[in-house]
C-alpha positions in Angstrom: -68.0 95.9 67.7 -67.8 92.6 65.7 -65.1 92.3 62.9 -65.1 90.1 59.9 -62.2 87.5 59.5 -61.6 89.5 56.2 -61.1 92.6 57.9 -58.7 91.0 60.4 -56.5 89.5 57.7 -56.6 92.9 55.9 -54.7 94.5 58.8 -54.2 93.4 62.5 -50.8 92.3 63.7 -49.6 92.6 67.2 -49.4 96.3 67.6 -46.0 97.3 69.4 -45.2 101.1 68.7 -46.6 104.2 67.7 -45.6 107.9 67.0 -46.9 110.7 68.9 -46.8 114.5 68.3 -44.1 114.9 70.8 -41.6 113.2 68.2 -41.4 116.4 66.4 -40.3 119.9 67.5 -42.2 123.0 67.2 -45.4 120.8 66.7 -48.8 122.3 66.8 -51.8 120.3 67.3 -55.5 121.2 66.1 -58.6 119.3 66.2 -61.2 120.4 63.6 -64.7 119.3 63.9 -66.9 120.1 61.0 -70.4 119.4 59.9 -72.4 121.7 57.4 -71.0 125.5 58.2 -70.2 124.8 61.9 -66.6 124.4 62.9 -65.3 123.6 66.4 -61.6 124.2 66.6 -59.5 122.9 69.4 -55.8 124.6 69.5 -52.9 123.3 71.2 -49.2 124.1 70.9 -45.7 123.0 72.1 -45.2 126.7 73.9 -42.1 126.3 76.1 -41.5 129.3 78.4 -43.1 131.4 80.9 -46.8 131.5 80.7 -46.7 135.4 80.9 -45.0 135.4 77.7 -47.7 133.2 76.1 -49.9 135.0 73.4 -52.1 133.5 70.8 -53.7 135.7 68.0 -56.0 133.6 65.8 -58.4 135.2 62.8 -62.0 134.1 63.3 -64.9 135.0 61.0 -66.8 136.6 63.4 -67.3 138.1 67.0 -67.4 134.9 69.3 -69.6 135.0 72.0 -68.7 133.7 75.7 -70.3 130.4 75.2 -68.3 129.6 72.0 -65.1 129.8 73.9 -63.9 127.0 76.2 -60.8 125.7 77.6 -60.5 121.6 76.9 -58.3 118.9 78.3 -54.9 118.1 76.9 -55.8 114.4 77.4 -58.5 114.8 74.6 -55.8 115.5 72.2 -53.4 113.1 73.5 -56.0 110.6 73.0 -57.0 111.5 69.4 -53.2 111.4 68.5 -52.6 108.1 70.2 -55.7 106.8 68.4 -54.5 107.9 64.9 -50.7 107.7 65.5 -48.6 105.9 62.8 -47.9 102.4 64.2 -45.5 99.6 64.0 -47.0 95.9 64.0 -45.1 92.6 64.2 -45.9 89.2 62.9 -43.9 85.8 63.6 -43.4 83.5 61.0 -45.0 79.8 61.9 -42.9 76.8 61.7 -42.9 75.9 58.1 -43.1 72.1 58.8 -46.4 72.3 60.8 -48.2 75.3 59.3 -48.9 76.8 55.9 -46.9 79.8 54.8 -48.9 83.1 55.3 -49.2 86.5 56.2 -49.9 85.5 59.7 -52.7 85.9 62.0 -53.1 89.0 64.1 -53.9 89.6 67.6 -56.5 90.9 67.3 -60.9 118.0 79.0 -63.4 118.6 79.8 -64.3 121.9 78.8 -65.2 124.9 80.7 -62.7 126.3 82.8 -65.0 128.4 84.6 -63.9 132.2 84.9 -65.6 135.4 84.5 -67.8 135.4 81.4 -70.4 138.0 80.9 -67.8 140.2 78.8 -67.3 143.8 79.3 -69.0 146.3 77.0 -67.4 146.9 73.5 -64.9 149.9 73.7 -64.9 152.4 71.2 -62.6 152.1 68.2 -59.2 154.0 69.0 -57.0 156.1 67.0 -55.1 153.1 65.6 -58.4 151.8 64.2 -58.6 148.9 66.8 -62.0 148.0 68.4 -62.4 145.7 71.3 -65.6 143.8 70.0 -65.5 141.6 73.3 -63.7 140.4 76.2 -64.1 137.4 78.4 -61.9 135.5 81.1 -62.1 131.9 80.3 -60.5 129.5 82.4 -56.8 130.8 82.8 -57.2 133.0 79.7 -58.0 136.4 79.1 -59.5 136.7 75.7 -60.2 139.8 73.3 -62.1 139.7 70.3 -60.8 142.5 68.2 -61.6 144.3 64.7 -59.3 146.5 63.1 -59.5 148.9 60.2 -55.5 148.6 58.9 -52.7 146.1 59.8 -50.2 148.3 61.1 -52.7 150.0 63.4 -53.5 146.5 64.7 -49.7 145.4 65.0 -49.1 148.7 67.0 -51.9 148.3 69.2 -51.1 144.7 70.0 -47.4 145.7 70.9 -48.5 148.7 72.8 -50.7 146.4 74.9 -48.1 143.9 76.0 -48.5 141.3 73.0 -45.0 140.0 71.6 -46.0 140.7 67.9 -43.1 139.6 65.5 -41.9 142.4 63.1 -43.4 141.7 59.9 -46.9 140.6 60.8 -48.8 143.8 59.4 -48.4 142.0 55.8 -50.1 139.0 57.2 -52.6 140.8 59.0 -53.7 143.0 56.4 -54.8 140.0 54.1 -57.4 138.9 57.3 -58.6 142.4 57.6 -59.3 142.6 53.8 -61.6 139.5 54.2 -63.4 141.3 57.1 -62.0 138.6 59.8 -61.7 139.5 63.5 -58.9 138.7 65.6 -59.2 136.0 68.6 -56.6 136.9 71.1 -55.7 135.0 74.3 -53.0 135.4 76.8 -52.4 133.7 80.1 -54.2 135.2 83.4 -51.6 134.4 86.0 -54.0 134.9 88.9 -56.7 132.6 87.5 -53.8 130.1 86.4 -52.8 130.0 90.0 -56.3 129.7 91.3 -57.2 126.9 89.3 -54.0 125.0 89.8 -52.8 124.2 86.1 -49.2 124.1 85.8 -49.3 123.6 81.8 -51.2 125.5 79.3 -54.7 123.9 78.1 -55.8 123.6 74.7 -58.3 126.5 73.8 -61.6 125.6 71.9 -63.6 127.8 70.0 -66.9 127.5 67.8 -68.1 129.5 64.8 -70.2 129.2 61.9 -68.5 130.0 58.3 -68.9 128.6 54.9 -65.3 128.6 54.6 -63.5 125.1 55.9 -60.0 126.6 56.5 -57.1 126.8 59.2 -55.0 130.1 59.3 -51.5 129.0 59.6 -49.6 132.2 58.1 -49.2 134.5 61.3 -47.4 131.3 62.8 -44.7 131.6 60.3 -43.8 135.3 60.7 -41.2 134.5 63.7 -40.5 130.7 62.8 -36.7 130.0 62.5 -37.2 127.0 60.3 -40.0 124.9 59.1 -43.0 124.0 61.7 -44.9 120.8 62.2 -48.5 120.8 62.1 -51.0 117.8 63.2 -54.6 118.3 62.0 -57.2 115.9 63.2 -60.3 116.4 61.4 -63.6 115.0 62.7 -66.5 114.9 60.2 -69.8 113.0 59.5 -69.2 111.8 56.0 -65.6 110.9 55.2 -62.0 111.9 54.6 -60.9 115.4 54.5 -58.1 116.5 52.3 -56.8 120.0 51.2 -57.9 122.1 48.3 -55.2 124.3 47.7 -52.3 122.1 48.3 -51.7 118.5 47.2 -52.8 115.9 49.8 -50.7 112.5 49.8 -51.1 109.6 51.5 -47.8 108.2 53.2 -46.4 105.0 52.2 -47.8 102.5 54.1 -48.0 98.5 54.8 -44.4 98.3 54.0 -42.1 95.2 55.6 -39.1 96.8 57.0 -36.1 95.0 59.1 -37.0 94.1 62.6 -34.2 96.0 64.2 -36.6 99.2 63.5 -38.5 98.2 66.5 -36.0 99.8 68.8 -35.4 102.8 66.4 -39.2 103.6 65.4 -39.1 107.3 66.0 -36.1 107.7 64.2 -37.5 105.6 61.2 -40.6 107.7 61.3 -38.8 111.1 61.3 -36.4 110.1 58.7 -39.2 108.6 56.6 -41.2 111.8 57.0 -38.6 113.8 56.0 -37.7 111.9 52.9 -41.4 111.8 51.4 -41.7 115.6 52.2 -38.5 116.2 50.2 -39.6 114.2 47.3 -43.0 116.3 47.4 -40.8 119.6 47.2 -41.8 120.3 50.7 -45.4 121.4 49.2 -47.6 118.6 50.3 -50.0 117.7 53.2 -49.6 114.3 54.2 -52.5 111.9 55.4 -51.2 109.8 58.2 -54.7 108.1 59.2 -58.3 107.9 57.8 -60.6 105.9 59.8 -64.0 105.2 61.1 -63.9 106.1 64.7 -66.3 103.1 65.5 -63.2 100.8 65.5 -59.5 100.4 65.0 -57.3 97.5 63.6 -54.6 97.1 65.1 -55.4 99.6 68.2 -52.7 101.9 69.1 -55.4 103.4 71.2 -59.1 102.8 71.8 -61.5 104.8 69.9 -62.7 108.0 71.9 -66.0 107.4 73.7 -69.1 109.3 72.8 -68.8 111.5 75.6 -65.2 112.5 74.7 -66.2 113.2 71.2 -68.9 115.6 72.5 -66.2 117.4 74.8 -64.2 118.0 71.2 -67.7 119.3 70.0 -69.2 116.4 68.0 -72.5 117.5 68.3 -74.6 115.2 66.0 -73.9 112.0 68.0 -77.1 109.9 69.2 -77.9 110.4 72.7 -79.5 106.9 73.0 -78.5 103.6 71.8 -80.3 102.1 68.6 -82.2 99.0 68.9 -80.1 95.8 68.2 -80.9 92.3 67.1 -84.0 90.7 68.9 -84.5 93.8 71.2 -81.0 94.1 72.5 -79.5 97.7 72.7 -76.6 98.2 70.4 -74.0 101.2 70.6 -75.1 104.2 69.1 -74.0 104.6 65.5 -71.2 107.4 66.1 -71.1 108.5 62.3 -67.7 110.1 63.2 -64.7 109.6 60.7 -61.1 111.0 61.5 -58.6 112.2 59.2 -55.1 112.7 60.3 -52.9 115.4 58.6 -49.5 116.3 59.0 -47.8 119.0 57.5 -44.3 120.5 57.7 -44.6 124.2 56.4 -43.0 127.4 56.0 -43.3 130.7 54.3 -41.7 129.7 51.0 -43.5 126.5 50.5 -47.1 127.2 51.9 -47.8 131.0 51.0 -51.6 130.3 51.8 -53.7 129.2 54.9 -54.6 125.5 54.6 -58.3 125.1 52.9 -60.1 122.0 53.1 -63.0 119.9 51.8 -64.7 116.8 53.3 -65.1 114.1 50.8 -67.5 110.8 50.6 -64.4 108.8 50.9 -64.7 106.5 53.8 -62.0 104.1 52.8 -59.9 103.0 56.0 -56.3 104.2 55.5 -53.4 104.2 58.2 -49.8 104.5 58.5 -48.5 101.2 59.3 -45.4 99.4 59.2 -44.5 95.8 59.6 -41.9 93.8 61.2 -41.8 90.0 60.3 -39.8 87.8 62.6 -38.1 84.6 61.1 -39.0 81.1 62.5 -35.6 79.9 64.5 -36.7 76.4 65.1 -34.6 73.6 64.4 -36.8 71.5 62.3 -35.1 70.0 59.1 -38.2 69.2 56.8 -38.1 70.0 53.1 -40.5 73.2 53.8 -37.9 74.4 56.4 -34.9 73.9 54.2 -36.6 76.0 51.3 -37.7 78.8 54.0 -34.1 79.2 55.2 -32.9 79.3 51.7 -35.2 82.3 51.1 -34.4 84.3 54.2 -31.2 86.2 52.8 -33.2 87.5 49.9 -36.2 88.5 52.0 -33.6 90.2 54.5 -32.3 92.1 51.5 -35.8 93.1 49.9 -36.6 94.7 53.8 -33.1 96.4 53.6 -33.9 98.1 50.3 -37.4 98.8 51.3 -36.2 100.7 54.4 -33.5 102.5 52.3 -36.3 103.7 49.9 -38.5 104.9 52.7 -35.9 107.0 54.6 -33.1 107.7 52.3 -30.6 106.0 55.2 -27.3 104.5 53.7 -28.1 100.8 52.6 -24.7 99.5 53.7 -25.5 100.7 57.3 -28.9 99.3 57.2 -27.4 95.9 56.2 -24.9 96.1 58.9 -27.6 97.1 61.9 -29.8 94.2 60.3 -26.8 91.6 60.3 -26.2 92.5 64.1 -29.9 92.1 64.9 -30.2 88.8 63.1 -27.2 87.4 65.2 -28.2 88.8 68.4 -31.8 87.1 67.8 -30.1 83.7 66.8 -28.1 84.0 69.9 -31.0 84.4 71.9 -33.0 81.5 70.1 -30.0 79.1 70.7 -30.1 80.1 74.6 -33.8 79.3 74.6 -33.4 75.8 73.0 
């Protein structure tokens, strides 16, 4: 990939830190690959506990075939997370006596899982109005596809068959039954898990066709003891994805903040996200990243390879490279646009499932926060004197910016910043 000088000046910087999904408690991750009516959904969660206690119930639009269900690689989701993560970059001021002042030049699961797969013959509808439409073992999971006549019968059936369904789930289940949706139910097959040798639960990937581009989230809130975090990575052919039934907001980005934040980036980002969610009355979906998968700038992780994208379900990739200049082979055009959405949700503020739309907007955006380290040289030219005189005002602007982003106390920020400046000046003196 060749980048123009103009593009490099626009972003770049020396990448130094990123935020990953593990920063947030009760965080689930979902990858939605979408083109036309086809959706490939990869689901991961932060379930902690004994595998025998795990159960997943997901509304789906149709009865899924065995070949529409796979077990995926956790490494794939971790790569998507790392590539799209909000990031911290740093610049170093040049010697004002030798270089023009400026913004600085930058530096630049496999699916499968085996298992039994034919599916048993569908069972007849029982007295509770629940019918097993299909059943499979995929990797370490036993899968049922259920249909139901009414929600209390489905809730009772699930509980009678050992699924720990929270009280009050019937009201939510009823809305999906009214839409004629089916229910994808998964739990861990301990024998299969032991045979396969996996100690953690791998993501599950399902594929289906539906004119609705949506993600059901309401069942996950029935037994929640507080707001939950959800990271949705959408992969599309055209451009950025946004929600249609909630406000989609881009997080503040590109701000200069004090260099001491480098050692507290996770703390900063959690505070900043919470502050922005509060200002949006906890009813917004936030865009953290929107980018053409062909490159990154600066790179928190390399873009996903064509093979990784195919494992996520990106089915429209070219299989062969296109002809480049003078007959050379160029990398195939990926036509892949990634949007990272972050939502903190609960029943009170998110009463509906998330509904999405793909837009034609391909403008690149990233959550990116900038540290600028002052020059600490001893030169005494007129430009150096002017530069040093301007530093206190710059420190104050950065402190005010940080306070506005996070809601942190400005007095604490000034004190932390002063301590950090003194430490760095002491190091500079030792070096000289």
